[in-house]
C-alpha positions, 0 to 999 in steps of 0.5 A, a space after each residue: 504472499 497470498 493470491 498474487 494478481 499480475 499484469 500479464 500484458 492484457 490490461 493497459 496500465 492506467 493512472 489511479 488515485 490512492 490517498 495518503 496521509 501527509 506523515 507518509 511523504 518522507 518515507 514514500 519519497 525515500 523508498 522506505 514505505 513501499 506497501 499500503 493496505 486498504 479495504 478495497 482494491 485501488 489498481 492493478 499491477 503496472 498502474 501508476 499513481 501520483 503522491 507528494 509530487 512523485 510517480 509510483 508504480 504498483 508492482 504487486 496487488 494481493 489480498 492478505 490478512 490484516 494481522 499478517 500485514 501488521 505483524 510481518 510487514 509494518 516496516 514496509 507500511 512505513 511504521 516503526 512497530 506493530 503497535 504503531 501500525 495498529 494505532 494508525 489503522 484504528 484511527 483510519 477505521 475508527 468504527 470497525 477498528 483493527 480486526 486481525 482476521 480481516 482480509 485487506 488489499 495489499 498494494 506494493 509500489 515503487 517510486 519511479 525515477 523522473 525521466 530527463 
């Protein structure tokens, strides 16, 4: 991956807000969608967020070319194909569209198990 930003115990993890479309509920809850690429950085490694009634932890936050995400990591993003990823990106970013050389923030996350 690109320049990886890791929490080295210096910053206290916090709860952040990352919005998701409803179509990602089941893939996220099943652990199939483990990445989300955004035009801005939403948190740091170790931060947590709530989505669809579950808690997730950011495991990695890095910048990457949008084309690399689309071509090599569409499955981690919760899609069945490169074209599905691009179609969704263009719907979300209808003014700018899919720009392969655009740098995006990749947020890699993991669902936390509920504590008893």
